[in-house]
C-alpha positions in Angstrom: 110.8 123.5 53.2 108.2 124.6 51.2 105.6 123.7 54.0 107.7 125.3 56.5 107.4 128.6 54.3 103.4 128.0 53.6 103.0 127.6 57.0 105.3 130.7 58.1 103.0 132.8 55.5 100.1 131.5 56.4 99.4 130.4 52.7 96.9 128.0 52.2 97.2 127.7 48.2 100.8 126.5 48.7 99.8 124.3 51.5 97.3 122.5 49.3 99.7 121.9 46.8 102.2 120.6 48.5 101.0 118.4 51.1 99.7 115.8 49.1 103.1 115.6 47.3 104.8 115.6 51.2 102.5 112.7 51.9 103.2 110.7 48.5 107.1 111.0 49.8 106.4 109.8 52.8 105.8 112.8 55.5 103.5 111.4 58.4 100.3 113.3 59.2 101.9 113.8 62.7 105.1 115.9 60.5 102.6 117.6 58.9 100.2 118.9 61.6 103.7 119.9 63.5 104.9 122.0 60.2 101.4 123.5 59.9 101.6 124.5 63.5 105.1 126.0 63.4 106.1 123.6 65.9 109.3 121.4 65.4 108.2 118.2 63.2 109.0 114.7 64.5 111.4 114.0 61.5 113.1 110.8 61.0 116.7 111.6 59.6 119.2 114.4 60.8 119.5 115.8 57.4 115.4 116.5 57.3 115.7 117.9 60.8 118.7 120.1 59.8 116.9 121.4 56.8 113.9 122.5 58.9 115.9 124.0 61.5 117.5 125.9 58.8 114.3 127.1 57.3 112.5 127.9 60.7 115.5 129.7 61.4 116.0 131.6 58.2 111.9 132.5 58.2 111.5 133.7 61.8 114.9 135.7 62.0 115.7 136.6 58.2 119.2 135.0 58.8 121.4 132.0 60.1 123.3 132.1 63.4 127.1 131.6 62.7 126.4 128.4 64.7 123.8 127.2 62.2 125.4 128.1 59.0 128.6 126.4 59.9 126.9 123.2 60.6 124.8 123.4 57.6 127.8 124.1 55.4 129.9 121.5 57.0 126.5 119.0 56.8 125.3 120.2 53.4 127.8 121.7 51.8 127.7 125.3 50.6 126.2 124.9 47.3 123.4 122.7 48.9 123.0 125.3 51.7 122.7 128.3 49.1 120.1 126.0 47.0 118.2 125.8 50.3 118.2 129.4 51.0 116.9 130.3 46.9 114.3 127.2 47.3 113.2 129.3 50.5 113.5 132.8 49.1 111.6 131.2 45.8 108.5 129.7 47.8 108.3 133.0 49.9 107.4 134.8 46.8 105.2 132.7 45.6 103.6 132.3 49.2 103.2 136.5 48.9 101.7 136.2 45.3 99.3 133.4 46.4 97.9 135.0 49.3 97.5 138.3 47.2 95.1 137.0 45.4 93.6 134.5 47.7 94.7 131.7 45.6 93.1 128.6 46.6 92.7 125.1 45.1 89.3 124.7 44.2 
């Protein structure tokens, strides 16, 4: 989800920090490249695909459609969906900050 935020806001610093972590957890270069390009990533599980869909819709439209909201609550639970939205919002703030000060890993 963090990498979806980094891609959406074109935040190189956030991307540099979190891509190695994502690779260590098993995300492939193909998945990372798709996320970087704001394309649907070829994720392995239905849960991962749902989280990517939630992230992309919220970042793109600034809200969740009723259908996606209901599916996310059903499959993730309301508490988890609240946490997902909070994570996306937090990392959007981080992206704004890193971009404003042009922060990168050096």
